MARBA-3410 file (N, C-alpha, C, O; in Angstrom, 1 decimal):
169
0.7,-1.4,0.1,0.1,0.4,0.0,0.6,1.2,-0.2,1.8,1.2,0.2 ~ 0.2,1.9,-0.7,0.9,3.4,-0.8,0.9,4.8,0.2,-0.2,4.8,0.8 ~ 1.3,5.4,0.4,1.7,6.3,0.8,-0.1,7.4,1.3,-0.7,7.8,0.3 ~ -0.5,7.7,2.4,-2.0,7.9,2.0,-2.1,9.5,1.1,-1.6,10.5,1.6 ~ -2.7,9.5,0.3,-3.0,10.9,-0.5,-3.6,11.8,0.5,-3.1,13.0,0.5
-4.4,11.7,1.2,-4.9,13.5,2.0,-5.0,12.6,3.5,-5.9,11.8,3.7 ~ -4.1,12.7,4.4,-4.4,13.2,5.7,-4.8,14.3,6.3,-4.2,15.4,6.2 ~ -6.0,13.8,7.2,-7.0,14.7,8.0,-6.9,14.6,9.1,-7.2,13.5,9.6 ~ -6.4,16.0,10.1,-6.4,16.0,12.1,-8.0,16.3,12.0,-8.6,17.2,11.5 ~ -8.5,15.2,12.7,-9.6,15.4,13.3,-10.2,15.6,14.5,-11.3,15.9,14.8
-8.2,15.3,15.5,-8.7,15.1,17.0,-9.1,16.8,17.0,-8.7,17.8,16.3 ~ -10.3,16.3,18.4,-10.7,17.9,19.1,-10.2,18.1,20.2,-10.6,19.0,20.9 ~ -9.3,17.5,20.4,-8.3,18.2,22.0,-7.8,19.7,21.7,-8.1,20.8,22.2 ~ -6.5,18.9,20.4,-5.6,20.1,19.9,-4.2,19.3,20.1,-3.2,19.8,20.4 ~ -4.6,17.9,19.8,-3.1,16.7,19.5,-3.4,17.0,18.6,-4.5,17.2,18.1
-1.8,17.1,18.1,-0.6,16.6,16.4,-1.5,15.7,16.0,-2.1,14.8,16.7 ~ -1.7,15.9,14.5,-2.4,14.3,13.2,-1.0,13.7,13.6,0.1,14.0,13.8 ~ -1.8,12.5,13.7,-0.3,11.4,13.3,0.2,11.3,12.4,-0.4,12.0,11.5 ~ 1.2,10.6,12.0,1.8,10.2,10.8,1.4,8.5,11.0,1.6,7.7,12.0 ~ 0.8,8.2,9.3,0.7,6.9,8.6,1.4,5.7,9.4,0.9,4.7,9.9
3.1,6.4,9.3,4.1,4.7,10.3,3.5,4.9,11.5,3.8,4.1,12.4 ~ 2.7,5.9,11.7,2.1,5.0,13.3,1.3,3.9,13.5,1.3,3.0,14.3 ~ 0.5,4.2,12.2,-0.9,2.9,12.0,-0.3,2.2,11.5,-1.1,1.2,11.6 ~ 0.4,1.9,11.1,1.3,1.0,9.8,2.1,0.1,10.8,2.4,-1.1,10.6 ~ 2.5,0.7,11.7,3.1,0.0,12.5,2.9,-0.7,12.9,3.5,-1.8,12.6
1.9,-0.6,14.0,0.3,-1.4,14.6,-0.1,-2.4,14.0,-0.1,-3.5,14.5 ~ -0.6,-2.1,12.0,-0.4,-3.1,11.9,0.2,-4.1,11.7,-0.2,-5.3,12.0 ~ 1.2,-3.8,11.3,2.2,-4.6,11.0,3.5,-5.4,11.9,4.6,-5.8,11.6 ~ 2.8,-5.2,13.1,3.9,-5.5,14.5,3.0,-7.2,14.2,2.1,-7.7,13.4 ~ 4.1,-7.7,15.5,3.9,-9.2,15.3,2.1,-9.3,16.3,1.6,-8.6,17.1
1.7,-10.7,15.6,0.4,-10.4,16.4,-0.2,-10.7,18.2,0.1,-11.9,18.7 ~ -0.7,-10.3,18.8,-0.3,-10.2,20.3,-1.8,-11.0,20.4,-2.5,-11.0,19.4 ~ -2.1,-11.6,21.7,-3.3,-11.8,22.5,-4.8,-10.6,22.4,-5.9,-10.6,22.0 ~ -3.6,-9.5,23.2,-4.8,-7.7,23.2,-5.0,-7.8,21.7,-6.1,-7.2,21.5 ~ -4.5,-8.2,20.5,-5.2,-7.4,19.2,-6.6,-7.9,18.8,-6.7,-9.1,18.4
-7.2,-7.6,18.8,-9.3,-7.6,18.3,-9.0,-7.2,16.7,-8.3,-6.4,16.2 ~ -9.7,-7.9,16.3,-10.3,-7.1,15.0,-11.4,-8.4,14.7,-11.4,-9.6,14.7 ~ -12.3,-7.0,14.4,-13.1,-7.0,13.6,-13.9,-6.9,12.0,-13.8,-5.7,11.7 ~ -14.7,-7.7,11.0,-14.3,-7.5,10.3,-16.0,-7.2,9.7,-16.6,-8.1,9.2 ~ -16.5,-6.0,9.8,-18.3,-6.0,9.6,-18.5,-5.6,7.7,-18.0,-4.9,6.9
-19.6,-6.7,7.6,-20.3,-6.7,5.6,-21.6,-6.4,6.5,-22.0,-6.4,7.7 ~ -21.9,-6.1,5.1,-24.0,-6.2,4.8,-24.1,-7.4,4.1,-23.7,-8.1,3.1 ~ -25.4,-7.1,5.7,-25.8,-8.8,4.7,-26.7,-8.1,3.3,-26.5,-6.9,3.0 ~ -27.8,-9.3,2.5,-28.8,-8.8,1.2,-29.5,-8.0,1.3,-29.9,-7.3,0.5 ~ -29.7,-8.1,2.7,-31.0,-7.0,3.1,-30.4,-6.0,3.6,-31.2,-5.1,3.8
-29.2,-5.5,3.9,-29.0,-4.4,4.2,-29.0,-3.9,5.8,-29.0,-2.7,6.2 ~ -29.0,-5.1,6.5,-28.0,-5.6,7.6,-26.8,-5.5,7.7,-25.9,-5.7,6.9 ~ -26.7,-4.9,9.2,-25.0,-5.1,9.3,-24.9,-6.5,9.6,-25.9,-7.1,9.9 ~ -23.4,-7.2,9.4,-23.3,-8.4,10.4,-21.4,-7.7,10.9,-20.6,-7.0,10.2 ~ -21.3,-8.4,12.4,-19.6,-8.2,12.5,-19.1,-9.8,12.8,-19.9,-10.8,13.1
-17.3,-9.9,12.6,-17.5,-11.4,12.9,-16.0,-10.9,13.3,-15.3,-10.0,12.9 ~ -15.7,-11.7,14.1,-13.7,-11.6,14.6,-13.2,-12.4,13.9,-13.6,-13.5,13.5 ~ -11.7,-11.6,13.8,-11.3,-12.4,12.3,-9.7,-12.8,12.7,-9.3,-11.7,13.2 ~ -9.1,-13.4,12.8,-7.6,-13.3,12.8,-6.5,-12.5,11.3,-5.5,-13.1,10.9 ~ -6.8,-11.8,11.0,-6.0,-11.0,9.8,-4.2,-10.9,10.2,-3.6,-10.7,11.3
-3.9,-11.3,8.7,-2.5,-11.4,8.8,-1.9,-9.8,7.7,-2.7,-9.3,6.9 ~ -1.1,-9.4,7.8,-0.3,-7.8,7.3,0.6,-8.4,6.6,1.6,-9.0,7.1 ~ 0.3,-8.3,5.2,1.5,-9.1,4.6,1.7,-7.7,3.5,0.6,-7.2,3.2 ~ 3.3,-6.9,2.7,3.3,-6.1,1.6,2.1,-5.0,1.5,1.5,-4.6,0.5 ~ 2.1,-4.5,3.3,0.7,-3.3,3.0,-0.3,-3.9,2.9,-1.3,-3.3,3.3
-0.6,-5.2,2.7,-2.1,-5.2,3.1,-2.7,-6.4,3.8,-2.4,-7.6,3.8 ~ -3.8,-5.5,4.4,-5.1,-7.4,5.6,-5.1,-8.3,4.7,-5.5,-8.0,3.5 ~ -4.8,-9.8,5.1,-5.2,-10.9,4.4,-6.2,-11.3,5.9,-6.0,-11.1,7.1 ~ -7.3,-12.0,5.3,-8.1,-13.0,6.4,-8.8,-14.1,5.6,-9.1,-14.2,4.4 ~ -9.0,-15.1,6.8,-9.9,-16.8,6.4,-11.5,-16.2,6.5,-12.0,-15.3,7.2
-12.0,-17.0,5.5,-13.0,-18.1,5.5,-13.8,-18.8,5.0,-14.1,-18.7,3.8 ~ -14.1,-19.5,5.6,-15.4,-20.3,5.7,-16.4,-20.2,4.2,-17.2,-19.3,4.1 ~ -16.2,-21.0,3.4,-17.5,-20.5,2.4,-18.6,-20.6,2.7,-19.5,-20.4,1.9 ~ -18.9,-20.9,3.9,-20.4,-21.0,4.4,-20.8,-20.1,5.4,-22.0,-19.9,5.8 ~ -19.7,-19.5,5.8,-20.0,-18.6,6.8,-20.5,-17.2,6.6,-20.1,-16.7,5.5
-21.4,-16.4,7.3,-21.7,-14.7,6.6,-21.3,-14.1,6.2,-21.7,-13.5,5.2 ~ -19.7,-13.9,6.9,-18.7,-13.4,6.0,-18.8,-13.3,4.3,-19.1,-12.5,3.4 ~ -18.2,-15.1,4.5,-17.7,-14.9,3.3,-18.9,-14.7,2.4,-18.7,-14.0,1.4 ~ -20.5,-15.3,2.6,-21.8,-15.4,1.8,-22.2,-13.5,1.6,-22.9,-13.0,0.7 ~ -21.5,-12.8,2.8,-21.8,-11.0,2.4,-20.6,-10.9,1.4,-20.8,-10.2,0.4
-20.0,-11.3,1.6,-18.5,-9.9,0.7,-19.2,-11.1,-1.0,-19.7,-10.5,-1.9 ~ -19.1,-12.2,-1.1,-20.1,-12.9,-2.4,-20.7,-11.8,-3.2,-20.5,-11.5,-4.4 ~ -21.7,-11.3,-2.1,-22.6,-10.4,-2.3,-22.2,-9.2,-2.8,-22.5,-8.9,-4.0 ~ -21.1,-8.1,-1.5,-20.9,-6.7,-1.6,-19.5,-6.9,-1.5,-20.0,-6.4,-0.5 ~ -18.2,-7.2,-1.5,-17.3,-7.1,-1.3,-16.4,-5.7,-0.5,-15.3,-5.6,-0.1
-17.5,-4.7,-0.6,-17.2,-3.6,0.3,-17.2,-4.2,2.2,-17.6,-5.3,2.6 ~ -16.9,-3.5,2.7,-16.1,-3.9,4.3,-15.6,-3.4,4.9,-14.8,-2.9,4.2 ~ -15.5,-3.0,6.5,-14.6,-2.6,7.7,-14.1,-3.6,8.2,-14.6,-4.7,8.3 ~ -13.0,-3.2,8.6,-11.7,-3.7,9.3,-11.9,-2.7,10.6,-11.5,-1.6,10.6 ~ -12.5,-3.4,12.3,-11.9,-2.0,13.0,-11.1,-3.3,14.1,-11.4,-4.4,14.4
-10.0,-2.2,14.4,-9.1,-3.1,14.9,-8.7,-2.2,16.3,-8.8,-1.0,16.4 ~ -8.2,-3.3,17.8,-7.7,-2.4,19.0,-6.3,-3.0,18.7,-5.9,-4.2,18.6 ~ -5.9,-1.8,18.6,-3.8,-2.6,18.5,-3.5,-1.9,19.6,-4.3,-1.1,20.0 ~ -2.1,-2.1,20.4,-1.8,-1.5,21.1,-1.4,0.4,21.0,-0.9,1.1,20.1 ~ -1.7,0.6,21.9,-1.4,2.0,21.4,-2.4,3.1,20.7,-2.5,4.3,20.8
-3.0,2.3,20.1,-3.7,3.2,18.7,-5.3,1.8,18.1,-5.1,0.7,17.7 ~ -6.4,2.3,18.2,-7.2,2.2,17.2,-8.0,2.5,16.3,-8.5,3.6,16.3 ~ -8.2,1.5,15.3,-7.9,1.6,13.8,-9.8,1.6,13.2,-10.7,1.2,13.8 ~ -9.8,2.1,12.0,-11.2,1.7,11.5,-11.2,1.9,10.6,-11.5,3.1,10.4 ~ -10.7,0.5,8.8,-10.1,0.5,7.8,-11.6,0.3,7.4,-12.4,-0.4,8.0
-11.8,1.2,6.2,-12.8,1.2,5.0,-12.4,0.7,4.2,-11.3,1.2,3.9 ~ -13.1,-0.5,3.2,-12.5,-1.1,2.2,-12.9,-2.1,1.4,-14.1,-2.1,0.9 ~ -12.3,-2.8,1.3,-13.1,-3.9,-0.5,-12.2,-5.5,0.0,-11.0,-5.3,0.2 ~ -12.8,-6.6,0.0,-12.0,-7.6,0.3,-12.2,-8.7,-1.1,-13.4,-8.8,-1.4 ~ -11.4,-9.2,-1.6,-11.4,-10.2,-3.1,-10.9,-10.6,-2.6,-10.0,-10.0,-2.0
-11.2,-12.6,-2.8,-11.1,-13.7,-2.7,-9.8,-13.7,-3.5,-9.6,-13.0,-4.5 ~ -8.6,-14.8,-3.0,-7.1,-14.6,-2.9,-7.3,-16.3,-3.5,-8.1,-17.2,-3.2 ~ -6.0,-16.1,-4.7,-5.8,-17.8,-4.8,-4.1,-18.0,-5.5,-3.8,-19.1,-6.1 ~ -3.5,-17.1,-5.3,-2.6,-17.2,-5.7,-1.6,-18.1,-4.9,-1.6,-18.1,-3.7 ~ -0.5,-18.9,-5.6,-0.1,-20.1,-4.9,1.1,-19.2,-4.1,1.0,-18.7,-3.0
2.0,-19.1,-4.7,2.7,-18.3,-3.3,2.5,-17.1,-2.4,3.4,-16.7,-1.7 ~ 1.2,-16.5,-2.5,0.5,-15.3,-1.3,0.1,-16.7,-0.3,0.6,-17.1,0.8 ~ -1.0,-17.4,-1.4,-0.7,-18.7,0.1,-0.4,-19.3,1.1,-1.0,-19.6,2.1 ~ 1.0,-19.3,0.4,2.2,-20.1,1.3,2.4,-19.2,1.9,1.5,-19.4,2.7 ~ 3.0,-18.1,2.3,3.3,-16.7,3.0,2.7,-16.9,3.6,3.2,-17.2,4.6
1.1,-17.0,3.4,0.0,-16.5,3.8,0.0,-17.5,5.6,-0.3,-17.1,6.7 ~ 0.4,-18.7,4.9,0.6,-19.8,6.0,1.7,-20.1,6.3,1.8,-21.3,6.6 ~ 2.7,-19.5,6.3,3.9,-19.6,6.7,3.3,-18.7,7.9,3.1,-19.3,9.0 ~ 3.2,-17.7,7.8,3.1,-16.5,8.3,1.5,-16.7,9.7,0.9,-15.9,10.5 ~ 1.3,-17.8,9.5,0.3,-18.6,10.2,0.9,-19.3,11.3,0.5,-19.2,12.5
2.1,-20.1,10.8,2.7,-21.0,11.5,3.5,-20.8,12.2,4.0,-21.5,13.1 ~ 3.8,-19.7,11.6,5.1,-18.6,12.9,4.4,-18.0,14.1,5.1,-17.4,14.9 ~ 2.5,-18.2,14.2,2.5,-17.5,14.9,1.3,-18.1,15.6,0.3,-17.6,16.2 ~ 1.7,-19.5,15.4,1.5,-20.6,16.2,0.1,-21.2,15.6,-0.7,-21.8,16.4 ~ -0.3,-21.1,14.2,-1.6,-22.0,13.6,-0.9,-22.7,12.9,-0.3,-22.2,11.9
-0.9,-24.1,13.3,-0.8,-25.2,12.0,-1.4,-25.2,10.6,-2.0,-26.2,10.3 ~ -1.3,-24.0,9.5,-1.9,-23.2,8.7,-1.1,-24.5,7.4,0.0,-25.1,7.6 ~ -1.7,-24.6,6.6,-1.4,-25.7,5.1,-2.3,-25.4,4.0,-3.6,-25.4,4.1 ~ -1.2,-24.9,2.6,-2.1,-24.5,1.6,-2.7,-26.1,1.0,-2.0,-27.1,1.0 ~ -4.0,-26.0,0.7,-4.1,-26.9,0.0,-5.7,-26.4,-1.1,-6.9,-26.1,-1.1
-4.8,-26.5,-2.0,-5.6,-26.2,-3.8,-5.7,-24.5,-3.4,-4.8,-23.8,-2.9 ~ -6.5,-24.2,-3.7,-6.6,-22.8,-3.3,-7.2,-22.2,-2.0,-7.9,-21.2,-2.0 ~ -7.0,-22.6,-1.5,-6.9,-22.8,0.5,-6.5,-22.8,1.3,-5.3,-22.8,1.0 ~ -6.7,-22.9,2.6,-5.9,-23.0,3.3,-6.7,-24.0,4.6,-7.9,-23.6,5.0 ~ -6.0,-25.2,5.1,-6.1,-25.7,5.7,-5.7,-25.7,7.6,-5.3,-24.7,8.2
-6.0,-27.1,8.5,-5.4,-26.3,9.2,-6.5,-27.8,10.1,-7.5,-28.3,9.6 ~ -5.9,-28.3,11.5,-6.6,-29.1,12.3,-7.7,-29.0,13.1,-8.7,-29.7,13.4 ~ -7.1,-27.3,13.6,-8.7,-26.8,13.5,-8.6,-25.0,13.3,-8.0,-24.4,12.4 ~ -9.3,-24.4,14.3,-9.8,-22.7,13.9,-10.5,-22.3,15.4,-10.6,-22.7,16.5 ~ -10.8,-21.4,14.7,-11.5,-20.6,16.1,-13.1,-21.6,16.3,-13.3,-22.2,15.3
-13.6,-21.6,16.7,-14.7,-22.3,16.6,-16.2,-21.6,15.9,-17.0,-22.3,15.3 ~ -16.2,-20.3,16.1,-16.8,-20.0,14.7,-16.6,-20.2,13.4,-17.4,-19.9,12.6 ~ -15.0,-20.9,13.1,-14.8,-20.7,11.4,-15.3,-21.5,10.3,-15.4,-21.4,9.1 ~ -15.9,-22.4,11.7,-16.9,-23.5,10.7,-15.7,-24.3,9.5,-14.8,-23.6,8.9 ~ -15.9,-25.8,9.4,-14.5,-26.6,9.3,-13.8,-26.3,7.8,-14.5,-25.7,6.9
-12.8,-26.7,7.6,-11.5,-26.3,6.4,-12.4,-26.3,5.3,-13.5,-26.2,5.7 ~ -12.3,-26.5,3.9,-11.0,-25.2,3.7,-11.8,-24.1,4.2,-13.0,-23.9,4.3 ~ -10.7,-23.3,4.4,-10.7,-21.8,4.2,-10.7,-21.0,3.4,-9.5,-21.0,3.1 ~ -11.5,-20.0,2.5,-10.6,-18.9,1.4,-9.6,-17.8,2.2,-9.5,-17.4,3.4 ~ -9.2,-17.8,1.4,-8.7,-16.5,1.6,-8.7,-14.8,1.0,-8.2,-14.5,-0.1
-9.0,-14.2,1.6,-9.5,-12.6,1.4,-7.9,-11.8,1.6,-7.1,-12.0,2.5 ~ -7.9,-10.7,0.1,-6.9,-9.6,0.6,-7.9,-8.8,0.7,-8.9,-8.7,0.0 ~ -7.5,-7.9,2.0,-8.3,-6.8,2.0,-7.4,-5.3,1.8,-6.4,-5.0,2.4 ~ -8.3,-4.5,0.7,-7.7,-3.2,0.5,-8.5,-2.0,0.8,-9.6,-1.6,0.4 ~ -7.7,-1.4,1.6,-8.4,-0.1,2.2,-8.0,0.7,1.6,-7.0,0.7,1.0
-9.3,1.9,1.8,-9.7,2.6,0.8,-9.0,4.1,2.0,-8.0,4.7,1.8 ~ -9.8,4.3,3.0,-9.7,5.0,3.9,-9.6,4.6,5.8,-10.5,4.0,6.4 ~ -8.3,5.1,6.4,-8.4,5.0,7.5,-8.7,5.6,8.7,-8.0,6.6,8.8 ~ -9.7,5.4,10.1,-9.1,6.4,11.1,-8.5,5.9,12.4,-8.8,4.8,13.0 ~ -7.7,6.9,12.7,-7.1,5.8,13.9,-7.0,7.0,14.5,-6.7,8.1,14.2
-7.5,6.0,16.4,-7.5,7.3,17.7,-6.8,6.7,18.9,-7.2,5.8,19.5 ~ -5.7,7.4,19.2,-4.7,6.7,20.3,-5.0,6.7,20.7,-6.0,7.3,20.8 ~ -4.5,5.7,21.7,-4.9,5.5,22.8,-4.2,5.2,24.2,-4.6,4.9,25.3 ~ -3.0,5.4,23.4,-1.3,6.2,24.2,-0.7,7.6,23.9,-1.1,8.2,22.9 ~ 0.0,8.0,24.5,0.7,9.4,24.3,1.9,9.2,23.5,2.9,8.6,24.1
2.1,9.6,22.1,0.7,10.8,22.1,-0.3,10.5,21.3,-0.4,9.6,20.5 ~ -1.2,11.3,21.6,-2.4,11.1,21.8,-3.1,11.2,20.4,-2.3,10.9,19.6 ~ -4.5,11.6,19.7,-4.1,11.9,18.7,-5.9,11.4,17.1,-6.4,10.2,16.9 ~ -6.1,12.0,16.8,-7.5,11.6,16.0,-6.7,11.4,14.7,-5.5,11.6,14.9 ~ -7.1,11.0,13.6,-6.2,11.3,12.1,-6.8,10.2,10.9,-6.6,9.1,10.4
-7.4,11.1,10.9,-7.8,9.9,9.1,-7.1,10.0,8.1,-6.8,11.1,7.6 ~ -6.8,8.9,7.5,-5.8,8.5,6.1,-6.6,8.7,5.1,-7.7,8.9,5.6 ~ -6.6,8.9,3.6,-6.8,8.5,2.5,-6.3,7.9,1.5,-5.3,8.3,1.2 ~ -6.8,6.8,0.8,-5.5,6.7,-0.2,-6.2,6.2,-1.5,-5.6,6.0,-2.6
END
């Protein structure tokens, strides 16, 4: 992902604009137990849906997995626009963008290796990932991989230096 084309300070308390590097550093840091990510999608009838995900940052983008029968996968098949909300050390982020299924073998293997490095024994099988287990809500394997491309990110610092910033890409 490139640098933002627009940055706007949205802090109401006089704190300075935050650099994109602060958000990017939080997104690219190794996963921690306290990190929380939620994917927001929209059902065909327009009602919202939210589900926890375990994404991975790779080459400036977020990737996540989903069983094809889950609500999030069915929603994304109809409407790829979605959000990811993240609570990360020192900063909360809301990323607006879209998700598309990723089937490139090289990318899948790099992601599987990243998951293995983090303790989840993922393997590439065909154009998806498998493993002996996953989150209880994930459904059975295989898990398709989605690449999330964000167009706008809002960050609110939860540690000093404080601030709130919107970045558009």
